[in-house]
TINU-767853 format. One record per atom (N, C-alpha, C): atom name; y, z, x. Coordinates in Angstrom, 1 decimal, decimal comma, always signed. Atoms other than C-alpha are relative to their C-alpha. Layout:
<sites>
+----+--------+--------+--------+
!  a !      Y !      Z !      X !
+----+--------+--------+--------+
! CA !      Y !      Z !      X !
...
+----+--------+--------+--------+
</sites>
This chain:
<sites>
+----+--------+--------+--------+
!  a !      Y !      Z !      X !
+----+--------+--------+--------+
!  N !   +1,1 !   +0,9 !   -0,1 !
! CA !  +40,9 !  -35,2 !  +30,9 !
!  C !   -0,6 !   +0,0 !   +1,3 !
!  N !   +0,8 !   -0,2 !   -1,2 !
! CA !  +40,3 !  -34,7 !  +34,4 !
!  C !   -1,0 !   +0,9 !   +0,3 !
!  N !   +0,9 !   -1,0 !   -0,1 !
! CA !  +38,7 !  -31,6 !  +34,1 !
!  C !   -1,3 !   -0,2 !   -0,5 !
!  N !   +1,4 !   +0,3 !   +0,5 !
! CA !  +35,9 !  -33,2 !  +32,1 !
!  C !   -0,8 !   -0,6 !   +0,9 !
!  N !   +0,9 !   +0,7 !   -1,0 !
! CA !  +35,0 !  -35,2 !  +35,0 !
!  C !   -0,6 !   +0,9 !   +1,0 !
!  N !   +0,1 !   -0,8 !   -0,8 !
! CA !  +35,1 !  -32,2 !  +37,2 !
!  C !   -1,3 !   +0,8 !   -0,4 !
!  N !   +1,3 !   -0,7 !   +0,6 !
! CA !  +32,4 !  -30,4 !  +34,8 !
!  C !   -1,1 !   -0,8 !   +0,0 !
!  N !   +1,0 !   +1,0 !   -0,1 !
! CA !  +30,3 !  -33,4 !  +34,6 !
!  C !   -0,5 !   -0,1 !   +1,5 !
!  N !   +0,4 !   +0,2 !   -1,3 !
! CA !  +30,3 !  -33,8 !  +38,3 !
!  C !   -0,8 !   +1,2 !   +0,4 !
!  N !   +0,6 !   -1,4 !   -0,4 !
! CA !  +29,4 !  -30,0 !  +38,7 !
!  C !   -1,3 !   +0,0 !   -0,6 !
!  N !   +1,5 !   -0,2 !   +0,9 !
! CA !  +26,5 !  -30,4 !  +36,0 !
!  C !   -1,1 !   -0,8 !   +0,8 !
!  N !   +0,8 !   +0,9 !   -0,7 !
! CA !  +25,1 !  -33,4 !  +37,9 !
!  C !   -0,5 !   +0,5 !   +1,4 !
!  N !   +0,1 !   -0,9 !   -1,1 !
! CA !  +25,5 !  -31,5 !  +41,1 !
!  C !   -1,0 !   +0,9 !   +0,1 !
!  N !   +1,2 !   -1,2 !   +0,2 !
! CA !  +23,5 !  -28,7 !  +40,0 !
!  C !   -1,3 !   -0,5 !   -0,4 !
!  N !   +1,3 !   +0,7 !   +0,4 !
! CA !  +20,7 !  -30,8 !  +38,5 !
!  C !   -0,7 !   -0,6 !   +1,3 !
!  N !   +0,6 !   +0,8 !   -1,3 !
! CA !  +20,4 !  -32,9 !  +41,8 !
!  C !   -0,4 !   +1,2 !   +0,9 !
!  N !   +0,5 !   -1,3 !   -1,0 !
! CA !  +20,3 !  -29,4 !  +43,7 !
!  C !   -1,2 !   +0,5 !   -0,4 !
!  N !   +0,8 !   -0,3 !   +0,8 !
! CA !  +17,8 !  -28,3 !  +41,2 !
!  C !   -1,4 !   -0,8 !   +0,5 !
!  N !   +1,0 !   +1,2 !   -0,4 !
! CA !  +15,5 !  -31,5 !  +41,8 !
!  C !   -0,3 !   +0,2 !   +1,2 !
!  N !   +0,3 !   -0,3 !   -1,2 !
! CA !  +15,8 !  -31,1 !  +45,3 !
!  C !   -0,7 !   +1,0 !   +0,8 !
!  N !   +0,8 !   -1,2 !   -0,3 !
! CA !  +14,7 !  -27,6 !  +45,6 !
!  C !   -1,3 !   -0,2 !   -0,6 !
!  N !   +1,3 !   +0,2 !   +0,4 !
! CA !  +11,6 !  -28,7 !  +43,4 !
!  C !   -0,8 !   -0,7 !   +1,1 !
!  N !   +0,7 !   +0,7 !   -0,8 !
! CA !  +10,8 !  -31,5 !  +45,6 !
!  C !   -0,2 !   +0,6 !   +1,3 !
!  N !   +0,5 !   -0,7 !   -1,3 !
! CA !  +11,2 !  -29,3 !  +48,8 !
!  C !   -1,0 !   +1,1 !   +0,0 !
!  N !   +1,2 !   -1,0 !   +0,3 !
! CA !   +8,9 !  -26,7 !  +47,3 !
!  C !   -1,2 !   -0,7 !   -0,3 !
!  N !   +1,3 !   +0,6 !   +0,3 !
! CA !   +6,3 !  -29,1 !  +46,2 !
!  C !   -0,4 !   -0,5 !   +1,5 !
!  N !   +0,4 !   +0,7 !   -1,3 !
! CA !   +6,4 !  -30,7 !  +49,8 !
!  C !   -0,5 !   +1,3 !   +0,9 !
!  N !   +0,5 !   -1,2 !   -1,1 !
! CA !   +5,9 !  -27,1 !  +51,4 !
!  C !   -1,2 !   +0,3 !   -0,4 !
!  N !   +1,5 !   -0,3 !   +0,7 !
! CA !   +2,9 !  -26,6 !  +48,8 !
!  C !   -0,9 !   -1,0 !   +0,7 !
!  N !   +0,6 !   +1,0 !   -0,7 !
! CA !   +1,6 !  -29,9 !  +50,1 !
!  C !   -0,7 !   +0,3 !   +1,3 !
!  N !   +0,3 !   -0,2 !   -1,4 !
! CA !   +1,7 !  -28,9 !  +53,8 !
!  C !   -0,7 !   +1,3 !   +0,1 !
!  N !   +0,8 !   -1,2 !   +0,1 !
! CA !   +0,3 !  -25,5 !  +53,0 !
!  C !   -1,5 !   -0,3 !   -0,4 !
!  N !   +1,3 !   +0,4 !   +0,6 !
! CA !   -2,6 !  -27,1 !  +51,2 !
!  C !   -0,6 !   -0,7 !   +1,2 !
!  N !   +0,5 !   +0,4 !   -0,9 !
! CA !   -3,2 !  -29,2 !  +54,1 !
!  C !   -0,4 !   +0,8 !   +1,2 !
!  N !   +0,3 !   -1,0 !   -1,1 !
! CA !   -3,0 !  -26,4 !  +56,7 !
!  C !   -1,4 !   +0,9 !   -0,5 !
!  N !   +1,1 !   -0,9 !   +0,5 !
! CA !   -5,5 !  -24,4 !  +54,4 !
!  C !   -1,2 !   -0,9 !   -0,2 !
!  N !   +1,3 !   +0,7 !   -0,1 !
! CA !   -7,9 !  -27,3 !  +54,1 !
!  C !   -0,4 !   -0,4 !   +1,5 !
!  N !   +0,4 !   +0,1 !   -1,3 !
! CA !   -8,0 !  -27,9 !  +57,8 !
!  C !   -0,7 !   +1,4 !   +0,7 !
!  N !   +0,5 !   -1,0 !   -0,2 !
! CA !   -8,6 !  -24,3 !  +58,3 !
!  C !   -1,4 !   +0,4 !   -0,6 !
!  N !   +1,1 !   -0,1 !   +0,7 !
! CA !  -11,3 !  -24,2 !  +55,8 !
!  C !   -1,1 !   -1,1 !   +0,5 !
!  N !   +0,9 !   +1,0 !   -0,6 !
! CA !  -12,9 !  -27,3 !  +57,4 !
!  C !   -0,5 !   +0,5 !   +1,4 !
!  N !   +0,7 !   -0,6 !   -1,3 !
! CA !  -13,2 !  -25,5 !  +60,9 !
!  C !   -0,6 !   +1,3 !   +0,0 !
!  N !   +0,8 !   -1,3 !   +0,4 !
! CA !  -14,5 !  -22,3 !  +59,3 !
!  C !   -1,3 !   -0,6 !   -0,3 !
!  N !   +1,3 !   +0,8 !   +0,2 !
! CA !  -17,3 !  -24,6 !  +57,9 !
!  C !   -0,7 !   -0,5 !   +1,0 !
!  N !   +0,6 !   +0,6 !   -1,0 !
! CA !  -18,0 !  -26,3 !  +60,9 !
!  C !   -0,5 !   +1,2 !   +1,0 !
!  N !   +0,4 !   -1,2 !   -0,8 !
! CA !  -18,0 !  -22,8 !  +62,8 !
!  C !   -1,5 !   +0,5 !   -0,7 !
!  N !   +1,2 !   -0,7 !   +0,8 !
! CA !  -20,5 !  -21,4 !  +60,1 !
!  C !   -1,3 !   -0,8 !   +0,4 !
!  N !   +1,2 !   +0,9 !   -0,1 !
! CA !  -22,9 !  -24,6 !  +60,4 !
!  C !   -0,5 !   +0,1 !   +1,4 !
!  N !   +0,6 !   -0,1 !   -1,4 !
! CA !  -22,9 !  -24,3 !  +64,1 !
!  C !   -0,6 !   +1,4 !   +0,3 !
!  N !   +0,5 !   -1,3 !   -0,3 !
! CA !  -23,6 !  -20,6 !  +64,2 !
!  C !   -1,3 !   +0,0 !   -0,7 !
!  N !   +1,6 !   +0,1 !   +0,7 !
! CA !  -26,5 !  -21,2 !  +61,6 !
!  C !   -0,9 !   -0,9 !   +0,9 !
!  N !   +0,8 !   +0,9 !   -0,5 !
! CA !  -27,8 !  -24,1 !  +63,8 !
!  C !   -0,3 !   +0,7 !   +1,3 !
!  N !   +0,3 !   -0,7 !   -1,1 !
! CA !  -27,5 !  -21,8 !  +66,9 !
!  C !   -1,2 !   +1,0 !   -0,3 !
!  N !   +1,3 !   -0,7 !   +0,4 !
! CA !  -29,6 !  -19,4 !  +65,1 !
!  C !   -1,1 !   -0,4 !   -0,2 !
!  N !   +1,1 !   +0,7 !   +0,2 !
! CA !  -32,1 !  -21,6 !  +63,9 !
!  C !   -0,6 !   -0,3 !   +1,1 !
!  N !   +0,6 !   +0,4 !   -1,5 !
! CA !  -32,7 !  -22,9 !  +67,5 !
!  C !   -0,4 !   +1,0 !   +0,6 !
!  N !   +0,4 !   -1,1 !   -1,1 !
! CA !  -33,0 !  -19,6 !  +69,1 !
!  C !   -1,4 !   +0,5 !   -0,1 !
!  N !   +1,4 !   -0,6 !   +0,1 !
! CA !  -36,4 !  -19,0 !  +68,1 !
!  C !   +0,0 !   +1,3 !   -0,5 !
!  N !   +0,0 !   -1,4 !   +0,5 !
! CA !  -35,6 !  -15,5 !  +66,7 !
!  C !   -0,6 !   +0,1 !   -1,5 !
!  N !   +0,8 !   +0,1 !   +1,3 !
! CA !  -36,9 !  -16,5 !  +63,1 !
!  C !   -1,2 !   -0,6 !   -0,2 !
!  N !   +1,3 !   +0,7 !   +0,0 !
! CA !  -40,1 !  -17,4 !  +61,8 !
!  C !   +0,3 !   -1,5 !   -0,2 !
!  N !   -0,1 !   +1,3 !   -0,1 !
! CA !  -40,6 !  -21,0 !  +62,0 !
!  C !   +0,4 !   -0,8 !   -1,4 !
!  N !   -0,5 !   +0,7 !   +1,2 !
! CA !  -40,2 !  -21,8 !  +58,3 !
!  C !   +1,5 !   +0,1 !   -0,3 !
!  N !   -1,5 !   -0,4 !   +0,3 !
! CA !  -36,8 !  -19,9 !  +57,9 !
!  C !   +0,8 !   -0,8 !   +1,0 !
!  N !   -0,7 !   +0,7 !   -1,0 !
! CA !  -35,8 !  -21,6 !  +61,2 !
!  C !   +0,2 !   -1,6 !   -0,4 !
!  N !   -0,1 !   +1,6 !   +0,4 !
! CA !  -36,7 !  -25,2 !  +59,9 !
!  C !   +0,9 !   -0,2 !   -1,1 !
!  N !   -1,0 !   -0,1 !   +1,5 !
! CA !  -34,9 !  -24,5 !  +56,5 !
!  C !   +1,7 !   +0,0 !   +0,4 !
!  N !   -1,2 !   -0,3 !   -0,5 !
! CA !  -32,1 !  -23,1 !  +58,4 !
!  C !   +0,9 !   -1,1 !   +0,9 !
!  N !   -0,2 !   +0,9 !   -0,9 !
! CA !  -31,9 !  -25,8 !  +61,0 !
!  C !   +0,5 !   -1,3 !   -1,1 !
!  N !   -0,3 !   +1,1 !   +0,6 !
! CA !  -32,0 !  -28,6 !  +58,4 !
!  C !   +1,2 !   +0,1 !   -0,8 !
!  N !   -1,2 !   -0,3 !   +0,8 !
! CA !  -29,2 !  -27,0 !  +56,1 !
!  C !   +1,0 !   -0,2 !   +0,8 !
!  N !   -1,1 !   +0,1 !   -1,0 !
! CA !  -27,0 !  -26,7 !  +59,2 !
!  C !   +0,2 !   -1,3 !   +0,3 !
!  N !   -0,2 !   +1,2 !   -0,4 !
! CA !  -27,6 !  -30,1 !  +60,2 !
!  C !   +0,8 !   -0,9 !   -1,0 !
!  N !   -0,6 !   +0,7 !   +1,2 !
! CA !  -26,7 !  -31,5 !  +56,7 !
!  C !   +1,4 !   +0,3 !   -0,1 !
!  N !   -1,3 !   -0,4 !   +0,2 !
! CA !  -23,6 !  -29,3 !  +56,7 !
!  C !   +0,9 !   -0,7 !   +1,3 !
!  N !   -0,8 !   +0,5 !   -1,3 !
! CA !  -22,5 !  -30,6 !  +60,1 !
!  C !   +0,2 !   -1,6 !   -0,1 !
!  N !   -0,3 !   +1,5 !   +0,1 !
! CA !  -23,0 !  -34,3 !  +59,2 !
!  C !   +0,8 !   -0,3 !   -1,3 !
!  N !   -0,8 !   +0,2 !   +1,2 !
! CA !  -21,2 !  -34,0 !  +56,0 !
!  C !   +1,4 !   -0,4 !   +0,3 !
!  N !   -1,1 !   +0,5 !   -0,2 !
! CA !  -18,1 !  -35,9 !  +55,7 !
!  C !   +1,2 !   +0,8 !   -0,8 !
!  N !   -1,2 !   -0,7 !   +0,8 !
! CA !  -14,7 !  -34,1 !  +54,8 !
!  C !   +0,5 !   -1,1 !   -1,0 !
!  N !   -0,7 !   +1,2 !   +0,5 !
! CA !  -13,7 !  -37,5 !  +53,2 !
!  C !   -0,7 !   -0,1 !   -1,6 !
!  N !   +0,8 !   +0,0 !   +1,3 !
! CA !  -16,3 !  -36,8 !  +50,3 !
!  C !   -0,1 !   +1,5 !   -0,3 !
!  N !   +0,2 !   -1,5 !   +0,1 !
! CA !  -15,5 !  -33,3 !  +49,2 !
!  C !   -1,1 !   +0,4 !   -1,1 !
!  N !   +1,1 !   -0,4 !   +0,8 !
! CA !  -17,9 !  -33,3 !  +46,2 !
!  C !   -1,2 !   +0,2 !   +0,8 !
!  N !   +1,2 !   -0,2 !   -0,6 !
! CA !  -20,8 !  -33,9 !  +48,3 !
!  C !   -0,1 !   +1,2 !   +1,3 !
!  N !   -0,2 !   -0,9 !   -1,3 !
! CA !  -19,7 !  -31,6 !  +51,2 !
!  C !   -0,1 !   +1,4 !   -0,8 !
!  N !   +0,1 !   -1,3 !   +0,7 !
! CA !  -19,4 !  -28,7 !  +48,5 !
!  C !   -1,6 !   +0,3 !   -0,1 !
!  N !   +1,7 !   -0,2 !   +0,3 !
! CA !  -23,2 !  -29,4 !  +47,5 !
!  C !   -0,5 !   +0,6 !   +1,3 !
!  N !   +0,8 !   -0,4 !   -1,4 !
! CA !  -24,2 !  -29,4 !  +51,4 !
!  C !   +0,3 !   +1,4 !   +0,4 !
!  N !   -0,3 !   -1,3 !   -0,4 !
! CA !  -22,2 !  -26,2 !  +52,1 !
!  C !   -0,6 !   +0,9 !   -1,0 !
!  N !   +0,6 !   -0,9 !   +0,8 !
! CA !  -23,6 !  -24,5 !  +49,0 !
!  C !   -1,5 !   +0,1 !   +0,5 !
!  N !   +1,6 !   +0,0 !   -0,6 !
! CA !  -27,2 !  -25,5 !  +50,3 !
!  C !   -0,1 !   +0,8 !   +1,1 !
!  N !   +0,0 !   -0,8 !   -1,3 !
! CA !  -26,3 !  -24,0 !  +53,7 !
!  C !   +0,0 !   +1,5 !   -0,4 !
!  N !   -0,3 !   -1,3 !   +0,3 !
! CA !  -25,1 !  -20,8 !  +52,1 !
!  C !   -1,4 !   +0,5 !   -0,6 !
!  N !   +1,4 !   -0,4 !   +0,6 !
! CA !  -28,5 !  -20,5 !  +50,0 !
!  C !   -1,4 !   +0,0 !   +1,1 !
!  N !   +1,2 !   -0,1 !   -1,2 !
! CA !  -30,6 !  -21,3 !  +53,3 !
!  C !   +0,3 !   +1,1 !   +0,7 !
!  N !   -0,3 !   -1,0 !   -0,8 !
! CA !  -28,7 !  -18,6 !  +54,9 !
!  C !   -0,5 !   +1,5 !   -0,6 !
!  N !   +0,4 !   -1,2 !   +0,9 !
! CA !  -29,5 !  -16,1 !  +52,1 !
!  C !   -1,6 !   +0,1 !   +0,1 !
!  N !   +1,3 !   +0,0 !   +0,1 !
! CA !  -33,1 !  -17,4 !  +52,1 !
!  C !   -0,6 !   +0,4 !   +1,4 !
!  N !   +0,4 !   -0,2 !   -1,3 !
! CA !  -33,7 !  -17,2 !  +55,9 !
!  C !   +0,4 !   +1,2 !   +0,6 !
!  N !   -0,6 !   -1,2 !   -0,6 !
! CA !  -31,6 !  -14,2 !  +57,0 !
!  C !   -0,2 !   +1,2 !   -1,2 !
!  N !   +0,0 !   -1,3 !   +0,7 !
! CA !  -32,8 !  -10,9 !  +55,4 !
!  C !   +0,3 !   +1,3 !   +1,0 !
!  N !   -0,1 !   -1,2 !   -0,7 !
! CA !  -32,3 !   -7,3 !  +56,2 !
!  C !   -0,8 !   +0,4 !   +1,3 !
!  N !   +0,8 !   -0,3 !   -1,0 !
! CA !  -35,0 !   -6,8 !  +58,4 !
!  C !   +0,2 !   -1,1 !   +1,3 !
!  N !   -0,5 !   +0,9 !   -1,1 !
! CA !  -34,2 !   -9,9 !  +60,7 !
!  C !   +1,3 !   +0,4 !   +0,5 !
!  N !   -1,1 !   -0,5 !   -0,6 !
! CA !  -30,8 !   -8,7 !  +61,1 !
!  C !   +0,1 !   +1,3 !   +0,9 !
!  N !   +0,3 !   -1,2 !   -0,7 !
! CA !  -31,9 !   -5,1 !  +62,0 !
!  C !   -0,7 !   -0,3 !   +1,3 !
!  N !   +0,9 !   +0,1 !   -1,0 !
! CA !  -34,3 !   -6,4 !  +64,4 !
!  C !   +0,9 !   -0,6 !   +1,2 !
!  N !   -1,0 !   +0,9 !   -0,8 !
! CA !  -31,8 !   -9,0 !  +66,0 !
!  C !   +1,0 !   +1,0 !   +0,6 !
!  N !   -0,8 !   -0,9 !   -0,2 !
! CA !  -29,4 !   -6,1 !  +66,2 !
!  C !   -0,1 !   +0,5 !   +1,4 !
!  N !   +0,4 !   -0,7 !   -1,1 !
! CA !  -31,3 !   -4,6 !  +68,8 !
!  C !   -0,6 !   -0,9 !   +1,2 !
!  N !   +0,1 !   +0,8 !   -1,0 !
! CA !  -31,8 !   -7,5 !  +71,1 !
!  C !   +1,0 !   -0,8 !   +0,6 !
!  N !   -1,1 !   +0,7 !   -0,5 !
! CA !  -29,9 !   -9,3 !  +73,5 !
!  C !   +0,7 !   -1,1 !   -0,7 !
!  N !   -0,5 !   +1,5 !   +1,0 !
! CA !  -29,1 !  -12,2 !  +70,9 !
!  C !   +0,8 !   +0,8 !   -1,2 !
!  N !   -0,7 !   -0,7 !   +1,2 !
! CA !  -27,1 !   -9,7 !  +68,8 !
!  C !   +1,4 !   -0,7 !   +0,0 !
!  N !   -1,3 !   +0,7 !   +0,1 !
! CA !  -24,1 !  -11,9 !  +69,5 !
!  C !   -0,1 !   -1,4 !   -0,9 !
!  N !   +0,2 !   +0,9 !   +0,9 !
! CA !  -25,7 !  -14,6 !  +67,5 !
!  C !   +0,2 !   +0,3 !   -1,4 !
!  N !   -0,2 !   -0,6 !   +1,4 !
! CA !  -25,8 !  -12,4 !  +64,3 !
!  C !   +1,4 !   +0,2 !   -0,1 !
!  N !   -1,4 !   -0,6 !   +0,2 !
! CA !  -22,3 !  -11,2 !  +65,0 !
!  C !   +1,0 !   -1,1 !   -0,2 !
!  N !   -0,8 !   +1,4 !   +0,1 !
! CA !  -20,8 !  -14,9 !  +65,3 !
!  C !   -0,5 !   -0,6 !   -1,5 !
!  N !   +0,3 !   +0,6 !   +1,4 !
! CA !  -22,7 !  -15,9 !  +62,0 !
!  C !   +0,7 !   +0,9 !   -1,0 !
!  N !   -0,7 !   -1,0 !   +0,9 !
! CA !  -21,4 !  -12,7 !  +60,3 !
!  C !   +1,4 !   -0,2 !   -0,1 !
!  N !   -1,3 !   +0,2 !   +0,2 !
! CA !  -18,0 !  -13,3 !  +61,2 !
!  C !   +0,3 !   -1,5 !   -0,3 !
!  N !   -0,3 !   +1,2 !   +0,5 !
! CA !  -18,1 !  -17,1 !  +60,4 !
!  C !   +0,0 !   -0,1 !   -1,3 !
!  N !   +0,3 !   -0,4 !   +1,4 !
! CA !  -19,5 !  -16,2 !  +57,0 !
!  C !   +1,2 !   +0,5 !   -0,8 !
!  N !   -1,2 !   -0,8 !   +0,5 !
! CA !  -16,6 !  -13,9 !  +56,3 !
!  C !   +1,2 !   -0,8 !   +0,1 !
!  N !   -1,3 !   +0,9 !   -0,1 !
! CA !  -14,0 !  -16,5 !  +57,7 !
!  C !   -0,2 !   -1,0 !   -1,1 !
!  N !   -0,1 !   +1,0 !   +1,1 !
! CA !  -15,4 !  -19,0 !  +55,2 !
!  C !   +0,4 !   +0,4 !   -1,4 !
!  N !   -0,4 !   -0,7 !   +1,6 !
! CA !  -15,0 !  -16,7 !  +52,1 !
!  C !   +1,5 !   -0,2 !   +0,1 !
!  N !   -1,4 !   -0,3 !   +0,2 !
! CA !  -11,4 !  -15,9 !  +53,2 !
!  C !   +0,8 !   -1,7 !   +0,1 !
!  N !   -0,4 !   +1,2 !   -0,2 !
! CA !  -10,6 !  -19,7 !  +54,3 !
!  C !   +0,0 !   -0,8 !   -1,4 !
!  N !   +0,3 !   +0,9 !   +1,2 !
! CA !  -11,9 !  -21,1 !  +50,9 !
!  C !   +1,1 !   +0,9 !   -1,1 !
!  N !   -1,2 !   -0,5 !   +1,1 !
! CA !   -9,6 !  -18,4 !  +49,0 !
!  C !   +1,0 !   -0,6 !   +0,1 !
!  N !   -1,3 !   +0,5 !   -0,1 !
! CA !   -6,8 !  -19,4 !  +50,6 !
!  C !   +0,4 !   -1,6 !   -0,4 !
!  N !   +0,1 !   +1,5 !   +0,5 !
! CA !   -7,5 !  -23,3 !  +50,1 !
!  C !   +0,4 !   +0,1 !   -1,4 !
!  N !   +0,2 !   +0,1 !   +1,6 !
! CA !   -8,2 !  -22,6 !  +46,5 !
!  C !   +1,2 !   +0,4 !   -0,7 !
!  N !   -1,3 !   -0,3 !   +0,5 !
! CA !   -5,1 !  -20,6 !  +45,9 !
!  C !   +1,1 !   -1,0 !   +0,2 !
!  N !   -1,0 !   +0,9 !   -0,3 !
! CA !   -2,9 !  -23,2 !  +47,7 !
!  C !   -0,3 !   -1,1 !   -1,0 !
!  N !   +0,2 !   +1,0 !   +1,0 !
! CA !   -4,6 !  -25,8 !  +45,4 !
!  C !   +0,5 !   +0,1 !   -1,2 !
!  N !   -0,2 !   -0,5 !   +1,2 !
! CA !   -4,1 !  -23,9 !  +42,5 !
!  C !   +1,7 !   -0,2 !   -0,2 !
!  N !   -1,4 !   -0,2 !   +0,0 !
! CA !   -0,3 !  -23,2 !  +43,1 !
!  C !   +0,7 !   -1,7 !   +0,0 !
!  N !   -0,5 !   +1,4 !   +0,0 !
! CA !   +0,2 !  -27,1 !  +43,9 !
!  C !   -0,2 !   -0,7 !   -1,3 !
!  N !   -0,1 !   +0,6 !   +1,2 !
! CA !   -1,2 !  -28,0 !  +40,9 !
!  C !   +0,7 !   +0,5 !   -1,3 !
!  N !   -0,8 !   -0,7 !   +0,9 !
! CA !   +0,6 !  -25,5 !  +38,7 !
!  C !   +1,4 !   -0,8 !   +0,1 !
!  N !   -1,6 !   +0,5 !   -0,3 !
! CA !   +3,9 !  -27,1 !  +40,1 !
!  C !   -0,1 !   -1,5 !   -0,4 !
!  N !   +0,2 !   +1,4 !   +0,4 !
! CA !   +2,6 !  -30,7 !  +39,8 !
!  C !   -0,1 !   -0,4 !   -1,4 !
!  N !   +0,4 !   +0,1 !   +1,5 !
! CA !   +1,6 !  -30,3 !  +36,2 !
!  C !   +1,1 !   +0,2 !   -0,9 !
!  N !   -1,3 !   -0,1 !   +0,7 !
! CA !   +5,2 !  -29,7 !  +35,1 !
!  C !   +0,4 !   -1,4 !   -0,2 !
!  N !   -0,3 !   +1,3 !   +0,5 !
! CA !   +6,3 !  -32,5 !  +33,0 !
!  C !   +1,4 !   -0,7 !   +0,7 !
!  N !   -1,2 !   +0,5 !   -0,6 !
! CA !   +9,8 !  -33,0 !  +35,0 !
!  C !   -0,4 !   -0,7 !   +1,4 !
!  N !   +0,4 !   +0,4 !   -1,1 !
! CA !   +7,8 !  -33,3 !  +38,1 !
!  C !   -0,7 !   -1,2 !   -0,1 !
!  N !   +0,8 !   +1,2 !   +0,4 !
! CA !   +5,4 !  -35,8 !  +36,5 !
!  C !   +0,9 !   -1,2 !   -0,2 !
!  N !   -0,7 !   +1,2 !   +0,5 !
! CA !   +8,0 !  -38,0 !  +34,9 !
!  C !   +0,9 !   -0,5 !   +1,3 !
!  N !   -0,9 !   +0,7 !   -1,2 !
! CA !  +10,3 !  -38,3 !  +38,1 !
!  C !   -0,9 !   -0,1 !   +1,3 !
!  N !   +1,0 !   +0,4 !   -1,3 !
! CA !   +7,2 !  -38,7 !  +40,4 !
!  C !   +0,5 !   +0,7 !   +1,2 !
!  N !   -0,5 !   -0,8 !   -1,2 !
! CA !   +8,5 !  -35,9 !  +42,8 !
!  C !   -1,2 !   +0,1 !   +1,1 !
!  N !   +1,1 !   +0,0 !   -0,9 !
! CA !   +5,1 !  -35,8 !  +44,4 !
!  C !   -0,3 !   -1,1 !   +0,7 !
!  N !   -0,1 !   +1,3 !   -0,6 !
! CA !   +5,4 !  -39,2 !  +45,5 !
!  C !   -1,4 !   -0,4 !   +0,0 !
!  N !   +1,4 !   +0,7 !   +0,4 !
! CA !   +1,9 !  -40,7 !  +46,4 !
!  C !   -1,0 !   +1,1 !   +0,6 !
!  N !   +1,0 !   -1,1 !   -0,6 !
! CA !   +0,2 !  -37,3 !  +47,6 !
!  C !   -1,1 !   +0,0 !   -1,2 !
!  N !   +1,1 !   -0,1 !   +1,0 !
! CA !   -3,2 !  -37,2 !  +46,0 !
!  C !   -0,1 !   +1,4 !   -0,6 !
!  N !   +0,1 !   -1,3 !   +0,6 !
! CA !   -4,1 !  -34,4 !  +43,6 !
!  C !   -0,6 !   +0,8 !   +0,6 !
!  N !   +0,9 !   -0,9 !   -0,2 !
! CA !   -5,2 !  -31,3 !  +44,7 !
!  C !   -1,2 !   +0,5 !   -0,6 !
!  N !   +0,9 !   -0,6 !   +0,6 !
! CA !   -8,4 !  -29,9 !  +44,1 !
!  C !   -0,8 !   +1,2 !   +0,7 !
!  N !   +0,4 !   -1,2 !   -0,8 !
! CA !   -9,9 !  -26,5 !  +44,9 !
!  C !   -1,6 !   -0,3 !   +0,3 !
!  N !   +1,5 !   +0,6 !   -0,7 !
! CA !  -13,3 !  -26,7 !  +47,0 !
!  C !   -0,8 !   +1,1 !   -0,5 !
!  N !   +1,0 !   -0,7 !   +0,8 !
! CA !  -15,9 !  -25,2 !  +44,9 !
!  C !   -1,3 !   -0,1 !   +0,6 !
!  N !   +1,2 !   +0,0 !   -0,4 !
! CA !  -18,9 !  -23,9 !  +46,6 !
!  C !   -0,8 !   +1,4 !   -0,1 !
!  N !   +0,9 !   -1,2 !   +0,0 !
! CA !  -21,4 !  -21,2 !  +47,0 !
!  C !   +0,3 !   +0,7 !   +1,2 !
!  N !   -0,5 !   -0,6 !   -1,5 !
! CA !  -20,0 !  -19,0 !  +49,8 !
!  C !   -0,5 !   +1,4 !   +0,2 !
!  N !   +0,4 !   -1,4 !   -0,2 !
! CA !  -21,7 !  -15,7 !  +49,2 !
!  C !   -1,0 !   +0,1 !   +1,2 !
!  N !   +0,9 !   -0,2 !   -1,3 !
! CA !  -23,1 !  -14,6 !  +52,7 !
!  C !   -1,3 !   +0,9 !   -0,3 !
!  N !   +1,4 !   -0,9 !   +0,2 !
! CA !  -26,7 !  -13,0 !  +53,0 !
!  C !   +0,6 !   +1,4 !   +0,0 !
!  N !   -0,4 !   -1,6 !   +0,3 !
! CA !  -26,5 !   -9,3 !  +51,9 !
!  C !   +0,0 !   +0,7 !   +1,5 !
!  N !   +0,1 !   -0,6 !   -1,3 !
! CA !  -27,6 !   -8,5 !  +55,4 !
!  C !   +1,1 !   +0,0 !   +0,9 !
!  N !   -1,1 !   +0,0 !   -0,9 !
! CA !  -24,5 !   -9,7 !  +57,0 !
!  C !   +1,2 !   +0,4 !   -0,7 !
!  N !   -1,2 !   -0,4 !   +0,5 !
! CA !  -22,0 !   -8,3 !  +54,8 !
!  C !   +0,2 !   +1,4 !   +0,4 !
+----+--------+--------+--------+
</sites>
């Protein structure tokens, strides 16, 4: 009869170890998601700063400079606490970049001493694409794990907010690709 207790204790131990590993994995995914979100935020700030610098450098025509400066200012003042609004503002900055920066501007600027502005903007746009991809992959992985019924029923995620992908138009101007 004592072997039944040993088998029952072993089964309970295996179940507890499995639940502990699920909770640890979920915690690691939340940490990864926070890191990816912070990296995305940093790259969005970098892109808006590079766009503002290009707009204020006086290298573009006045209408393009004004459009780009306004979109960059909106992106810089957008709050990270309101992701839905920030997605819209960052998408508008992407549209303004595509409207303001064309192939002729980039080729002209590449021959001036201000080519570093274009290089910085090009780098920032590429890094935004990569950072958003990493952030969205982390959000999807976390959502997949959190949507399991066992994790929902046992509330293994604790009070962590539900992750959501950062959906925005991040296509850089064709001249910067």
